[in-house]
C-alpha positions as a Markdown table, in Angstrom:
| # | Residue | x | y | z |
|---|---|---|---|---|
| 1 | Met | -16.2 | -20.2 | -20.5 |
| 2 | Ser | -17.0 | -23.3 | -18.4 |
| 3 | Lys | -14.7 | -25.6 | -20.4 |
| 4 | Lys | -11.2 | -25.8 | -18.7 |
| 5 | Lys | -8.4 | -24.4 | -20.9 |
| 6 | Pro | -4.8 | -25.1 | -20.2 |
| 7 | Gly | -2.5 | -22.2 | -19.7 |
| 8 | Val | -4.8 | -19.5 | -18.5 |
| 9 | Ile | -3.6 | -16.9 | -16.0 |
| 10 | Gly | -5.8 | -14.6 | -14.0 |
| 11 | Ile | -4.4 | -11.3 | -12.7 |
| 12 | Leu | -6.0 | -8.8 | -10.3 |
| 13 | Thr | -5.1 | -5.7 | -8.3 |
| 14 | Gly | -6.7 | -5.2 | -4.8 |
| 15 | Gly | -6.6 | -2.6 | -2.1 |
| 16 | Gly | -5.5 | 1.0 | -2.6 |
| 17 | Asp | -4.2 | 1.9 | -6.0 |
| 18 | Val | -0.5 | 2.8 | -6.4 |
| 19 | Pro | 1.6 | 3.9 | -9.4 |
| 20 | Gly | 3.3 | 0.8 | -10.8 |
| 21 | Leu | 0.3 | -1.5 | -11.0 |
| 22 | Asn | -0.2 | -1.1 | -14.7 |
| 23 | Pro | 3.5 | -1.8 | -15.5 |
| 24 | Ala | 3.2 | -5.0 | -13.4 |
| 25 | Ile | 0.1 | -6.1 | -15.3 |
| 26 | Arg | 1.8 | -5.3 | -18.6 |
| 27 | Ala | 4.9 | -7.3 | -17.6 |
| 28 | Val | 2.9 | -10.4 | -16.7 |
| 29 | Thr | 0.7 | -10.2 | -19.7 |
| 30 | Val | 3.4 | -9.6 | -22.4 |
| 31 | Arg | 5.6 | -12.4 | -21.1 |
| 32 | Ala | 2.7 | -14.8 | -20.6 |
| 33 | Ile | 1.3 | -14.3 | -24.1 |
| 34 | Arg | 4.7 | -14.8 | -25.6 |
| 35 | Glu | 5.0 | -18.0 | -23.6 |
| 36 | Gly | 1.7 | -19.2 | -25.1 |
| 37 | Tyr | -0.7 | -18.4 | -22.2 |
| 38 | Gln | -3.9 | -16.6 | -22.2 |
| 39 | Val | -4.3 | -13.8 | -19.6 |
| 40 | Ile | -7.6 | -12.7 | -18.0 |
| 41 | Gly | -7.7 | -9.5 | -16.2 |
| 42 | Leu | -10.1 | -9.7 | -13.2 |
| 43 | Lys | -11.7 | -6.4 | -12.4 |
| 44 | Arg | -12.1 | -4.7 | -9.0 |
| 45 | Gly | -9.8 | -7.1 | -7.2 |
| 46 | Trp | -11.5 | -10.0 | -5.5 |
| 47 | Gly | -14.8 | -8.1 | -6.1 |
| 48 | Gly | -14.8 | -9.1 | -9.8 |
| 49 | Leu | -14.5 | -12.8 | -8.9 |
| 50 | Val | -17.2 | -12.5 | -6.3 |
| 51 | Asp | -19.7 | -11.1 | -8.8 |
| 52 | Ile | -19.2 | -13.7 | -11.6 |
| 53 | Val | -22.5 | -15.3 | -12.8 |
| 54 | Arg | -21.8 | -18.8 | -14.0 |
| 55 | Glu | -24.2 | -19.0 | -16.9 |
| 56 | Lys | -23.3 | -19.3 | -20.6 |
| 57 | Asp | -25.1 | -16.2 | -21.7 |
| 58 | Ala | -24.5 | -14.1 | -18.6 |
| 59 | Asp | -22.9 | -10.6 | -19.2 |
| 60 | Asn | -19.7 | -10.7 | -17.0 |
| 61 | Ser | -18.0 | -7.9 | -18.9 |
| 62 | Asp | -17.9 | -5.8 | -15.8 |
| 63 | Asn | -16.0 | -8.5 | -13.9 |
| 64 | Phe | -13.2 | -9.5 | -16.3 |
| 65 | Gln | -11.6 | -8.9 | -19.7 |
| 66 | Met | -9.2 | -10.7 | -21.9 |
| 67 | Leu | -5.8 | -9.0 | -21.9 |
| 68 | Thr | -3.7 | -8.4 | -25.0 |
| 69 | Glu | -0.4 | -6.7 | -25.7 |
| 70 | Glu | -2.2 | -3.8 | -27.2 |
| 71 | Val | -4.4 | -3.3 | -24.1 |
| 72 | Val | -1.6 | -3.5 | -21.6 |
| 73 | Asn | 1.0 | -1.5 | -23.7 |
| 74 | Arg | -1.4 | 1.4 | -23.8 |
| 75 | Ala | -1.9 | 1.4 | -20.0 |
| 76 | Gly | 1.6 | 0.2 | -19.0 |
| 77 | Arg | 3.1 | 3.6 | -18.6 |
| 78 | Thr | 0.3 | 5.1 | -16.5 |
| 79 | Gly | -0.6 | 5.3 | -12.9 |
| 80 | Gly | -3.5 | 3.6 | -11.1 |
| 81 | Thr | -4.9 | 0.3 | -12.3 |
| 82 | Phe | -6.9 | 0.0 | -15.5 |
| 83 | Leu | -8.4 | -3.2 | -14.0 |
| 84 | His | -9.8 | -1.1 | -11.1 |
| 85 | Thr | -9.6 | -2.2 | -7.5 |
| 86 | Ser | -11.6 | -2.7 | -4.3 |
| 87 | Arg | -11.1 | -3.8 | -0.7 |
| 88 | Thr | -13.3 | -6.8 | -1.1 |
| 89 | Asn | -12.6 | -9.6 | 1.4 |
| 90 | Ala | -14.2 | -12.7 | -0.2 |
| 91 | Ala | -14.0 | -14.6 | 3.0 |
| 92 | Arg | -16.1 | -12.1 | 4.9 |
| 93 | Val | -18.6 | -10.6 | 2.5 |
| 94 | Lys | -21.3 | -8.5 | 4.2 |
| 95 | Leu | -24.9 | -9.7 | 3.6 |
| 96 | Glu | -25.7 | -6.5 | 1.8 |
| 97 | Asn | -22.8 | -7.1 | -0.6 |
| 98 | Val | -23.6 | -10.7 | -1.5 |
| 99 | Pro | -24.4 | -10.8 | -5.2 |
| 100 | Ala | -28.1 | -11.1 | -6.0 |
| 101 | His | -27.8 | -14.5 | -7.6 |
| 102 | Leu | -26.3 | -15.9 | -4.3 |
| 103 | Lys | -28.5 | -14.3 | -1.7 |
| 104 | Asp | -30.7 | -17.4 | -1.4 |
| 105 | Lys | -27.6 | -19.4 | -0.5 |
| 106 | Tyr | -25.6 | -17.0 | 1.8 |
| 107 | Lys | -27.7 | -15.3 | 4.5 |
| 108 | Asp | -25.2 | -14.5 | 7.4 |
| 109 | Glu | -24.1 | -11.1 | 8.4 |
| 110 | Arg | -20.6 | -12.1 | 7.1 |
| 111 | Asn | -20.3 | -14.8 | 4.4 |
| 112 | Asp | -17.4 | -16.9 | 3.2 |
| 113 | Leu | -17.7 | -17.0 | -0.6 |
| 114 | Thr | -14.5 | -19.0 | -1.2 |
| 115 | Pro | -16.5 | -22.0 | -2.6 |
| 116 | Glu | -18.0 | -19.6 | -5.2 |
| 117 | Ile | -14.6 | -18.0 | -5.9 |
| 118 | Leu | -13.1 | -21.5 | -6.7 |
| 119 | Lys | -16.1 | -22.4 | -8.9 |
| 120 | Asn | -15.8 | -19.0 | -10.7 |
| 121 | Leu | -12.1 | -19.5 | -11.4 |
| 122 | Asp | -12.9 | -22.9 | -12.8 |
| 123 | Phe | -15.7 | -21.4 | -14.9 |
| 124 | Leu | -13.3 | -18.9 | -16.4 |
| 125 | Gly | -10.7 | -21.6 | -17.1 |
| 126 | Ile | -8.1 | -19.9 | -15.0 |
| 127 | Asp | -5.2 | -22.2 | -13.9 |
| 128 | Thr | -3.0 | -19.8 | -12.0 |
| 129 | Leu | -3.8 | -16.6 | -10.2 |
| 130 | Ile | -1.4 | -13.6 | -9.8 |
| 131 | Pro | -2.8 | -11.1 | -7.3 |
| 132 | Ile | -1.0 | -7.8 | -6.9 |
| 133 | Gly | -1.7 | -6.2 | -3.5 |
| 134 | Gly | -0.8 | -5.5 | 0.1 |
| 135 | Asp | -1.1 | -7.9 | 3.0 |
| 136 | Asp | -4.9 | -7.8 | 3.1 |
| 137 | Thr | -5.3 | -8.6 | -0.6 |
| 138 | Leu | -2.5 | -11.2 | -0.5 |
| 139 | Ser | -3.8 | -12.8 | 2.7 |
| 140 | Tyr | -6.8 | -14.0 | 0.7 |
| 141 | Gly | -4.4 | -15.2 | -1.9 |
| 142 | Val | -2.9 | -17.4 | 0.9 |
| 143 | Arg | -6.4 | -18.7 | 1.6 |
| 144 | Leu | -6.9 | -19.8 | -2.0 |
| 145 | Tyr | -3.5 | -21.4 | -2.1 |
| 146 | Gln | -4.4 | -23.3 | 1.1 |
| 147 | Glu | -7.5 | -24.5 | -0.8 |
| 148 | Gly | -5.3 | -26.0 | -3.4 |
| 149 | Phe | -5.3 | -23.2 | -6.1 |
| 150 | Lys | -2.1 | -22.1 | -7.8 |
| 151 | Val | -1.1 | -18.6 | -6.6 |
| 152 | Ile | 1.9 | -16.5 | -7.2 |
| 153 | Ala | 1.8 | -13.0 | -5.6 |
| 154 | Ile | 3.3 | -9.6 | -6.2 |
| 155 | Pro | 3.6 | -7.1 | -3.3 |
| 156 | Lys | 2.4 | -3.5 | -3.6 |
| 157 | Thr | 1.6 | -0.8 | -1.0 |
| 158 | Met | 2.4 | 2.8 | -0.5 |
| 159 | Asp | 3.4 | 2.0 | 3.1 |
| 160 | Asn | 6.0 | -0.6 | 2.0 |
| 161 | Asp | 4.8 | -2.9 | 4.8 |
| 162 | Val | 4.3 | -6.3 | 3.2 |
| 163 | Pro | 6.4 | -8.8 | 5.1 |
| 164 | Gly | 9.1 | -10.7 | 3.3 |
| 165 | Thr | 10.2 | -8.1 | 0.9 |
| 166 | Asp | 12.4 | -4.9 | 1.2 |
| 167 | Tyr | 10.3 | -3.2 | -1.5 |
| 168 | Cys | 6.6 | -3.0 | -2.5 |
| 169 | Ile | 5.4 | -1.4 | -5.7 |
| 170 | Gly | 4.3 | 2.2 | -5.1 |
| 171 | Phe | 6.6 | 3.1 | -2.3 |
| 172 | Ser | 9.3 | 4.9 | -4.3 |
| 173 | Thr | 6.7 | 7.1 | -6.1 |
| 174 | Cys | 5.0 | 7.8 | -2.7 |
| 175 | Val | 8.3 | 9.0 | -1.2 |
| 176 | Thr | 9.1 | 11.0 | -4.4 |
| 177 | Arg | 5.7 | 12.6 | -4.4 |
| 178 | Thr | 5.9 | 13.4 | -0.7 |
| 179 | Ile | 9.2 | 15.1 | -1.0 |
| 180 | Ser | 8.0 | 17.1 | -4.1 |
| 181 | Leu | 4.8 | 18.2 | -2.4 |
| 182 | Ile | 6.6 | 19.2 | 0.8 |
| 183 | Asn | 9.0 | 21.3 | -1.3 |
| 184 | Asn | 6.0 | 23.1 | -2.9 |
| 185 | Leu | 4.4 | 23.7 | 0.5 |
| 186 | Arg | 7.5 | 24.9 | 2.3 |
| 187 | Thr | 7.5 | 28.1 | 0.3 |
| 188 | Ile | 4.1 | 28.9 | 2.0 |
| 189 | Ala | 5.5 | 27.9 | 5.4 |
| 190 | Gly | 8.5 | 30.1 | 5.0 |
| 191 | Ser | 6.6 | 33.1 | 3.7 |
| 192 | His | 4.3 | 33.0 | 6.7 |
| 193 | Glu | 6.9 | 31.8 | 9.2 |
| 194 | Arg | 4.7 | 28.9 | 10.3 |
| 195 | Ile | 5.0 | 25.4 | 11.6 |
| 196 | Met | 3.7 | 22.8 | 9.0 |
| 197 | Ile | 2.1 | 19.5 | 10.0 |
| 198 | Leu | 1.7 | 17.1 | 7.1 |
| 199 | Glu | -0.2 | 13.8 | 7.5 |
| 200 | Val | 1.1 | 10.9 | 5.4 |
| 201 | Phe | 0.2 | 7.2 | 4.8 |
| 202 | Gly | 1.3 | 4.6 | 7.3 |
| 203 | Arg | -1.3 | 2.7 | 9.5 |
| 204 | Tyr | 1.1 | 0.4 | 11.3 |
| 205 | Ala | 4.5 | 1.2 | 9.7 |
| 206 | Gly | 6.2 | 4.6 | 9.5 |
| 207 | Phe | 8.4 | 4.1 | 6.4 |
| 208 | Thr | 6.5 | 6.8 | 4.4 |
| 209 | Ala | 7.2 | 9.4 | 7.1 |
| 210 | Met | 10.8 | 8.2 | 7.9 |
| 211 | Leu | 12.2 | 8.2 | 4.4 |
| 212 | Pro | 11.2 | 11.7 | 3.3 |
| 213 | Thr | 12.4 | 13.0 | 6.7 |
| 214 | Met | 15.7 | 11.2 | 6.2 |
| 215 | Ala | 16.0 | 12.8 | 2.8 |
| 216 | Gly | 15.8 | 16.2 | 4.4 |
| 217 | Ala | 12.2 | 17.1 | 3.5 |
| 218 | Ala | 11.0 | 17.5 | 7.1 |
| 219 | His | 12.6 | 18.3 | 10.5 |
| 220 | Arg | 10.7 | 15.7 | 12.5 |
| 221 | Cys | 8.4 | 12.7 | 12.0 |
| 222 | Val | 6.1 | 10.7 | 14.3 |
| 223 | Ile | 5.4 | 7.1 | 13.5 |
| 224 | Pro | 3.0 | 4.3 | 14.6 |
| 225 | Glu | 5.8 | 2.3 | 16.2 |
| 226 | Trp | 6.5 | 4.9 | 18.9 |
| 227 | Lys | 4.0 | 6.9 | 20.9 |
| 228 | Phe | 5.0 | 10.6 | 21.0 |
| 229 | Asn | 4.9 | 13.3 | 23.6 |
| 230 | Ile | 3.0 | 16.3 | 22.1 |
| 231 | Asp | 4.9 | 18.8 | 24.4 |
| 232 | Arg | 8.2 | 17.4 | 23.3 |
| 233 | Leu | 7.2 | 17.5 | 19.6 |
| 234 | Thr | 6.0 | 21.1 | 20.0 |
| 235 | Glu | 9.3 | 22.1 | 21.7 |
| 236 | Leu | 11.4 | 20.6 | 19.0 |
| 237 | Leu | 9.4 | 22.2 | 16.2 |
| 238 | Val | 9.5 | 25.7 | 17.8 |
| 239 | Ser | 13.3 | 25.3 | 18.2 |
| 240 | Asp | 13.6 | 24.1 | 14.5 |
| 241 | Arg | 11.7 | 27.1 | 13.4 |
| 242 | Lys | 13.9 | 29.5 | 15.4 |
| 243 | Leu | 17.1 | 28.0 | 14.0 |
| 244 | Asn | 15.8 | 28.1 | 10.5 |
| 245 | Pro | 16.8 | 31.3 | 8.7 |
| 246 | Ser | 13.4 | 31.1 | 6.8 |
| 247 | Lys | 11.6 | 30.8 | 10.2 |
| 248 | Tyr | 9.5 | 27.6 | 9.6 |
| 249 | Ser | 9.6 | 24.0 | 10.5 |
| 250 | Ile | 8.0 | 20.8 | 9.2 |
| 251 | Ala | 6.8 | 17.6 | 10.8 |
| 252 | Leu | 5.4 | 14.5 | 9.1 |
| 253 | Val | 2.7 | 12.5 | 10.9 |
| 254 | Ser | 2.0 | 8.9 | 10.0 |
| 255 | Glu | -1.8 | 8.3 | 9.8 |
| 256 | Gly | -1.4 | 5.6 | 12.5 |
| 257 | Ala | 0.7 | 7.7 | 14.9 |
| 258 | Arg | -0.4 | 7.8 | 18.5 |
| 259 | Phe | -0.2 | 10.3 | 21.3 |
| 260 | Glu | 1.6 | 9.2 | 24.4 |
| 261 | Gly | -1.1 | 7.7 | 26.6 |
| 262 | Gly | -3.5 | 7.4 | 23.7 |
| 263 | Glu | -4.3 | 5.1 | 20.7 |
| 264 | Met | -5.0 | 5.5 | 17.0 |
| 265 | Ile | -7.7 | 8.0 | 16.0 |
| 266 | Phe | -10.5 | 6.4 | 14.1 |
| 267 | Lys | -13.6 | 7.5 | 12.3 |
| 268 | Glu | -16.5 | 6.4 | 14.5 |
| 269 | Gly | -18.0 | 3.1 | 13.4 |
| 270 | Ala | -16.4 | 3.0 | 10.0 |
| 271 | Thr | -14.5 | -0.2 | 8.9 |
| 272 | Asp | -13.3 | -1.6 | 5.6 |
| 273 | Ala | -14.0 | -5.1 | 4.2 |
| 274 | Phe | -11.1 | -6.6 | 6.2 |
| 275 | Gly | -12.4 | -5.2 | 9.5 |
| 276 | His | -9.9 | -2.4 | 9.8 |
| 277 | Ala | -11.3 | 0.7 | 11.5 |
| 278 | Lys | -10.9 | 3.7 | 9.2 |
| 279 | Leu | -8.4 | 6.2 | 10.5 |
| 280 | Gly | -9.8 | 9.6 | 11.5 |
| 281 | Gly | -7.3 | 12.4 | 11.2 |
| 282 | Ile | -4.3 | 12.3 | 13.5 |
| 283 | Gly | -2.8 | 15.2 | 11.6 |
| 284 | Asp | -5.7 | 17.5 | 12.5 |
| 285 | Ala | -5.4 | 16.5 | 16.2 |
| 286 | Val | -1.6 | 17.0 | 16.3 |
| 287 | Ala | -1.9 | 20.4 | 14.6 |
| 288 | Gly | -4.6 | 21.5 | 17.1 |
| 289 | Glu | -2.6 | 20.4 | 20.1 |
| 290 | Ile | 0.6 | 22.0 | 18.9 |
| 291 | Leu | -1.2 | 25.3 | 18.2 |
| 292 | Lys | -2.3 | 25.4 | 21.8 |
| 293 | Arg | 1.3 | 24.9 | 23.1 |
| 294 | Thr | 3.5 | 27.0 | 20.8 |
| 295 | Ala | 3.3 | 30.1 | 23.0 |
| 296 | Gln | 4.9 | 28.5 | 26.0 |
| 297 | Tyr | 8.0 | 27.6 | 24.0 |
| 298 | Asn | 8.0 | 30.9 | 22.1 |
| 299 | Asn | 8.1 | 33.6 | 24.7 |
| 300 | Gly | 4.3 | 33.7 | 25.0 |
| 301 | Val | 3.7 | 34.3 | 21.3 |
| 302 | Thr | 1.5 | 31.8 | 19.4 |
| 303 | Ile | 2.9 | 30.4 | 16.2 |
| 304 | Asn | 0.3 | 29.7 | 13.5 |
| 305 | Leu | 0.3 | 26.4 | 11.6 |
| 306 | Ile | -0.3 | 25.0 | 8.2 |
| 307 | Asn | -2.0 | 21.6 | 8.4 |
| 308 | Gln | -2.3 | 19.4 | 5.3 |
| 309 | Asn | -3.2 | 15.8 | 4.7 |
| 310 | Leu | -1.1 | 14.7 | 1.6 |
| 311 | Gly | -3.3 | 11.6 | 1.2 |
| 312 | Tyr | -4.2 | 10.7 | -2.3 |
| 313 | Met | -1.9 | 13.3 | -3.8 |
| 314 | Val | 1.1 | 11.0 | -3.3 |
| 315 | Arg | -0.6 | 8.0 | -4.9 |
| 316 | Gly | -1.8 | 9.8 | -8.1 |
| 317 | Gly | -0.1 | 10.2 | -11.4 |
| 318 | Asp | 2.5 | 8.2 | -13.3 |
| 319 | Pro | 5.0 | 5.9 | -11.6 |
| 320 | Asp | 8.6 | 7.1 | -11.1 |
| 321 | Ala | 11.6 | 5.2 | -12.5 |
| 322 | Val | 11.8 | 2.7 | -9.7 |
| 323 | Asp | 8.1 | 1.9 | -9.9 |
| 324 | Ser | 8.4 | 1.4 | -13.6 |
| 325 | Ile | 11.4 | -1.0 | -13.4 |
| 326 | Val | 10.6 | -3.1 | -10.3 |
| 327 | Pro | 7.0 | -4.0 | -11.5 |
| 328 | Met | 8.6 | -5.2 | -14.8 |
| 329 | Ala | 11.0 | -7.4 | -12.9 |
| 330 | Phe | 8.3 | -8.7 | -10.5 |
| 331 | Gly | 6.0 | -9.6 | -13.3 |
| 332 | Asn | 8.7 | -11.6 | -15.1 |
| 333 | Leu | 9.7 | -13.2 | -11.8 |
| 334 | Ala | 6.2 | -14.4 | -11.4 |
| 335 | Leu | 6.3 | -15.9 | -14.9 |
| 336 | Asp | 9.6 | -17.6 | -14.2 |
| 337 | Leu | 8.1 | -19.4 | -11.2 |
| 338 | Leu | 5.0 | -20.4 | -13.2 |
| 339 | Leu | 7.1 | -21.8 | -16.0 |
| 340 | Lys | 9.0 | -23.9 | -13.4 |
| 341 | Gly | 5.8 | -25.2 | -11.9 |
| 342 | Ile | 6.4 | -23.4 | -8.6 |
| 343 | His | 3.5 | -21.8 | -6.8 |
| 344 | Gly | 2.6 | -20.5 | -3.4 |
| 345 | Arg | 5.3 | -17.9 | -3.6 |
| 346 | Leu | 5.7 | -14.1 | -3.2 |
| 347 | Val | 8.1 | -12.4 | -5.5 |
| 348 | Val | 10.4 | -10.0 | -3.6 |
| 349 | Leu | 13.3 | -7.6 | -3.5 |
| 350 | Lys | 15.7 | -8.7 | -0.7 |
| 351 | Asn | 19.0 | -7.0 | 0.1 |
| 352 | Gly | 19.1 | -5.5 | -3.4 |
| 353 | Arg | 18.4 | -8.7 | -5.3 |
| 354 | Tyr | 15.2 | -10.2 | -6.7 |
| 355 | Asp | 14.0 | -13.4 | -5.1 |
| 356 | Asn | 10.9 | -15.2 | -3.9 |
| 357 | Val | 9.7 | -16.4 | -0.5 |
| 358 | Pro | 6.8 | -18.5 | 0.7 |
| 359 | Leu | 3.5 | -16.7 | 0.2 |
| 360 | Asp | 2.3 | -17.3 | 3.8 |
| 361 | Val | 4.9 | -14.9 | 5.0 |
| 362 | Val | 2.3 | -12.2 | 4.5 |
| 363 | Thr | 0.0 | -13.7 | 7.2 |
| 364 | Gly | 2.8 | -14.9 | 9.5 |
| 365 | Ser | 4.5 | -11.7 | 10.5 |
| 366 | Lys | 4.3 | -7.9 | 10.5 |
| 367 | Lys | 6.8 | -5.5 | 8.9 |
| 368 | Met | 7.5 | -2.3 | 10.8 |
| 369 | Val | 10.3 | 0.2 | 11.5 |
| 370 | Asn | 12.9 | -1.2 | 13.8 |
| 371 | Val | 12.8 | 1.7 | 16.3 |
| 372 | Asp | 15.9 | 0.8 | 18.2 |
| 373 | Gln | 18.0 | 0.7 | 15.1 |
| 374 | Tyr | 16.5 | 3.5 | 13.0 |
| 375 | Tyr | 14.4 | 6.0 | 15.0 |
| 376 | Asn | 15.7 | 8.6 | 17.5 |
| 377 | Thr | 12.9 | 8.5 | 20.1 |
| 378 | Glu | 14.2 | 11.7 | 21.8 |
| 379 | Arg | 14.6 | 13.7 | 18.7 |
| 380 | Tyr | 11.6 | 12.3 | 16.7 |
| 381 | Arg | 13.5 | 11.8 | 13.5 |
| 382 | Pro | 15.6 | 9.0 | 11.8 |
| 383 | Lys | 19.0 | 8.0 | 13.0 |
| 384 | Tyr | 21.6 | 9.2 | 10.5 |
| 385 | Glu | 24.3 | 6.6 | 11.1 |
| 386 | Ser | 25.4 | 3.0 | 10.2 |
| 387 | Phe | 24.4 | 3.0 | 6.6 |
| 388 | Glu | 27.0 | 0.4 | 5.5 |
| 389 | Met | 25.5 | -2.7 | 3.8 |
| 390 | Lys | 21.9 | -1.4 | 4.3 |
| 391 | Pro | 19.4 | -1.8 | 1.5 |
| 392 | Met | 18.6 | 1.1 | -0.8 |
| 393 | Phe | 15.6 | 2.2 | 1.2 |
| 394 | Ile | 17.7 | 1.8 | 4.5 |
| 395 | Met | 15.2 | 0.5 | 7.1 |
| 396 | Thr | 13.4 | -2.1 | 4.9 |
| 397 | Ser | 15.4 | -5.3 | 5.5 |
| 398 | Glu | 14.1 | -7.7 | 8.1 |
| 399 | Val | 17.5 | -9.6 | 8.2 |
């Protein structure tokens, strides 16, 4: 593999899996092969590149595979990623995760393996890299581009929070699944006349709580962008329950939501490869505090709760229509740029049209809900007004 070959594309998926990754891989591969390129699928995100052994007879089958139309067509309609994924940060690899063949060379607590990554890409003969991921995965793509490597990126994340694009692969399916799961659970809430607290994805951005609420799936939502008052939330939910003929109410809680006067709740001492502390169950905390307070807003009678973290249930299964079509377009957009000799770009959907923007947008800004424009901070729900000329997913344009 060490001899450089012209026209070889590497593709990888990093971070959390979402429905729509396999259709994106398929779109890139099919178009690339028909344009005369070879395509190498890199396994486990940046992790596969980290672990490559640059020896002629080394078994690297666990780190990459050659992609064909037959392989990608079989996987292209399914959820998840057949290339697998990881949250590897190749610029900050823990000593314990440094591959055995590199341990003599890298001995710090955190190690920048970028020189090895570049050598491994050369060893595989890869000319252009197409990473599919969120801002963490793509931030390392920025690093490689700054090092002189050709990179064209595709945005994906359940949270829809990659800057520069109105839409990220996985978001529509996440919203669709959330609404469907809520509709299943509301029969239980109604049967038992309870308040239901559902935790959803969203570390820094509240889109995954806002859109289902806007669609009528929940009465209230609390989001990372605005610290909420637990007494006010309880009062609203008790009132919603009273006004509902079926005697239940529902609130969506973003995983990064914060109590008024408090901060995000984390699992003690646990961090991922990018240094993010792992979140530790805001939904449980909200449910517990609301349970303590319901009686004071309900004539002294406590109202029981249903508390559920929707978590991985919204990211499993096949992609919906949007997450089957958009990845196809994104993959072909990436090939359009490659064929024109354009690199260092992020393919995007902006104001309803496909486009591309500079890749470093993912490290230069944050994408969050515009609270003043879209969130009612008194009522803890979206504002239902001024939809004219908004993007399909309403609060996703930064323009």
